[in-house]
MDAnalysis code that builds the backbone (N, CA, C; Angstrom):
import MDAnalysis as mda
import numpy as np

u = mda.Universe.empty(186, n_residues=62, atom_resindex=np.repeat(np.arange(62), 3), trajectory=True)
u.add_TopologyAttr("name", ["N", "CA", "C"] * 62)
u.add_TopologyAttr("resid", np.arange(1, 63))
u.add_TopologyAttr("resname", ["MET", "SER", "THR", "GLU", "ARG", "GLU", "LEU", "ALA", "TRP", "PHE", "ARG", "SER", "SER", "TYR", "SER", "GLY", "SER", "ALA", "GLY", "ASP", "SER", "CYS", "VAL", "GLU", "VAL", "ALA", "THR", "THR", "GLU", "GLU", "ALA", "VAL", "HIS", "VAL", "ARG", "ASP", "SER", "LYS", "ASP", "LEU", "THR", "ARG", "PRO", "ALA", "PHE", "ALA", "VAL", "GLY", "ARG", "GLU", "GLY", "TRP", "GLY", "ARG", "PHE", "VAL", "ARG", "TYR", "ALA", "VAL", "ASP", "HIS"])
u.atoms.positions = np.array([
    [20.654, -11.354, -4.301],
    [19.561, -10.409, -4.385],
    [19.387, -9.999, -5.847],
    [18.168, -9.871, -6.305],
    [17.866, -9.479, -7.679],
    [18.115, -7.992, -7.886],
    [18.542, -7.657, -9.100],
    [18.657, -6.243, -9.445],
    [17.303, -5.764, -9.932],
    [17.131, -4.437, -9.969],
    [15.840, -3.881, -10.411],
    [15.478, -4.341, -11.813],
    [16.452, -4.493, -12.688],
    [16.173, -4.906, -14.069],
    [15.672, -6.344, -14.148],
    [16.092, -7.185, -13.228],
    [15.706, -8.588, -13.251],
    [14.331, -8.845, -12.645],
    [13.791, -7.891, -11.924],
    [12.516, -8.080, -11.241],
    [11.347, -7.998, -12.213],
    [10.291, -8.745, -11.921],
    [9.060, -8.713, -12.723],
    [8.107, -7.721, -12.060],
    [8.103, -6.491, -12.546],
    [7.296, -5.421, -11.955],
    [5.857, -5.512, -12.436],
    [4.915, -5.197, -11.551],
    [3.516, -5.075, -11.968],
    [2.894, -3.885, -11.259],
    [1.920, -3.320, -11.905],
    [1.269, -2.108, -11.415],
    [0.188, -2.442, -10.403],
    [0.112, -1.622, -9.387],
    [-0.932, -1.783, -8.381],
    [-2.300, -1.608, -9.014],
    [-3.258, -2.414, -8.602],
    [-4.625, -2.271, -9.118],
    [-5.275, -0.990, -8.619],
    [-4.674, -0.331, -7.636],
    [-5.197, 0.926, -7.111],
    [-4.580, 2.148, -7.782],
    [-3.669, 1.942, -8.731],
    [-3.052, 3.064, -9.427],
    [-4.067, 3.721, -10.348],
    [-3.856, 4.978, -10.628],
    [-4.768, 5.725, -11.492],
    [-4.810, 5.169, -12.900],
    [-5.959, 5.206, -13.535],
    [-6.107, 4.677, -14.892],
    [-5.470, 5.564, -15.945],
    [-5.193, 6.835, -15.610],
    [-4.567, 7.752, -16.559],
    [-3.068, 7.500, -16.683],
    [-2.521, 6.648, -15.834],
    [-1.114, 6.318, -15.893],
    [-0.198, 7.335, -15.241],
    [-0.778, 8.286, -14.501],
    [0.039, 9.344, -13.920],
    [0.299, 9.171, -12.430],
    [-0.233, 8.142, -11.827],
    [0.008, 7.918, -10.395],
    [0.136, 6.418, -10.150],
    [1.250, 5.876, -10.598],
    [1.408, 4.424, -10.587],
    [2.448, 3.956, -9.586],
    [2.047, 3.033, -8.782],
    [2.957, 2.327, -7.890],
    [3.142, 0.945, -8.490],
    [4.386, 0.526, -8.619],
    [4.669, -0.803, -9.132],
    [5.379, -1.603, -8.051],
    [5.098, -2.889, -8.026],
    [5.741, -3.771, -7.059],
    [6.299, -4.996, -7.780],
    [7.290, -5.580, -7.168],
    [7.869, -6.843, -7.634],
    [8.188, -7.651, -6.381],
    [7.944, -8.929, -6.444],
    [8.176, -9.768, -5.259],
    [9.302, -10.761, -5.512],
    [10.027, -11.040, -4.464],
    [11.020, -12.109, -4.447],
    [10.751, -12.930, -3.189],
    [11.481, -13.979, -3.008],
    [11.301, -14.784, -1.794],
    [11.627, -13.980, -0.549],
    [12.565, -13.037, -0.666],
    [13.021, -12.288, 0.495],
    [12.241, -11.012, 0.777],
    [11.720, -10.360, -0.274],
    [11.196, -9.007, -0.087],
    [10.150, -8.639, -1.121],
    [9.487, -7.518, -0.852],
    [8.605, -6.868, -1.814],
    [9.289, -5.543, -2.178],
    [9.485, -5.321, -3.463],
    [10.148, -4.126, -3.966],
    [9.069, -3.180, -4.481],
    [9.236, -1.894, -4.224],
    [8.228, -0.896, -4.571],
    [8.915, 0.261, -5.290],
    [8.282, 0.768, -6.359],
    [8.823, 1.925, -7.069],
    [7.699, 2.787, -7.623],
    [8.049, 4.015, -7.927],
    [7.148, 4.985, -8.541],
    [7.427, 4.959, -10.037],
    [6.492, 4.465, -10.830],
    [6.752, 4.273, -12.257],
    [6.924, 5.571, -13.032],
    [6.469, 6.684, -12.497],
    [6.634, 7.940, -13.238],
    [7.970, 8.619, -12.965],
    [8.776, 8.061, -12.056],
    [10.104, 8.606, -11.778],
    [11.081, 7.459, -11.536],
    [11.482, 6.818, -12.620],
    [12.365, 5.661, -12.512],
    [13.805, 6.039, -12.202],
    [14.104, 7.347, -12.138],
    [15.441, 7.765, -11.730],
    [15.625, 7.578, -10.227],
    [14.530, 7.546, -9.508],
    [14.600, 7.309, -8.062],
    [14.692, 5.801, -7.825],
    [15.500, 5.396, -6.884],
    [15.624, 3.956, -6.638],
    [14.362, 3.382, -5.999],
    [14.119, 2.130, -6.298],
    [13.036, 1.409, -5.633],
    [13.472, 1.132, -4.201],
    [12.522, 0.786, -3.355],
    [12.886, 0.346, -2.023],
    [12.318, -1.045, -1.809],
    [12.885, -1.747, -0.866],
    [12.445, -3.105, -0.576],
    [12.094, -3.213, 0.896],
    [11.089, -4.007, 1.160],
    [10.667, -4.266, 2.535],
    [10.465, -5.776, 2.664],
    [10.774, -6.303, 3.824],
    [10.568, -7.730, 4.045],
    [9.110, -8.112, 3.854],
    [8.871, -9.337, 3.480],
    [7.505, -9.782, 3.198],
    [6.610, -9.654, 4.426],
    [7.141, -9.909, 5.608],
    [6.341, -9.777, 6.826],
    [5.956, -8.310, 7.055],
    [6.894, -7.413, 6.865],
    [6.615, -5.982, 7.008],
    [5.608, -5.500, 5.971],
    [5.709, -6.010, 4.752],
    [4.754, -5.645, 3.704],
    [3.350, -6.113, 4.082],
    [3.261, -7.307, 4.619],
    [1.964, -7.823, 5.051],
    [1.341, -6.953, 6.135],
    [2.154, -6.508, 7.082],
    [1.641, -5.608, 8.127],
    [1.170, -4.287, 7.527],
    [1.935, -3.748, 6.570],
    [1.540, -2.490, 5.925],
    [0.211, -2.653, 5.185],
    [0.061, -3.715, 4.441],
    [-1.175, -3.929, 3.672],
    [-2.366, -4.092, 4.612],
    [-2.192, -4.869, 5.691],
    [-3.298, -5.020, 6.645],
    [-3.673, -3.673, 7.258],
    [-2.685, -2.854, 7.602],
    [-2.953, -1.522, 8.161],
    [-3.696, -0.661, 7.135],
    [-3.230, -0.670, 5.895],
    [-3.852, 0.148, 4.853],
    [-5.312, -0.267, 4.623],
    [-5.586, -1.543, 4.642],
    [-6.950, -2.046, 4.411],
    [-7.863, -1.641, 5.573],
    [-7.325, -1.697, 6.784],
    [-8.134, -1.393, 7.962],
    [-8.378, 0.103, 8.164],
    [-7.575, 0.944, 7.532],
    [-7.705, 2.390, 7.744],
    [-8.048, 3.041, 6.452],
])
């Protein structure tokens, strides 16, 4: 499993342009990792790719 430092993080296109409300994600073969870029002291969390897909479909539909 990759450590947080090894992951290639990118900012969500839905994050605020002022840089104060940013969600960043990084993907691996096993999971999608998510973190809050304004509070890097909090650990990121990971969700399986299938679960992430269900979340994104739900978010788009609602």
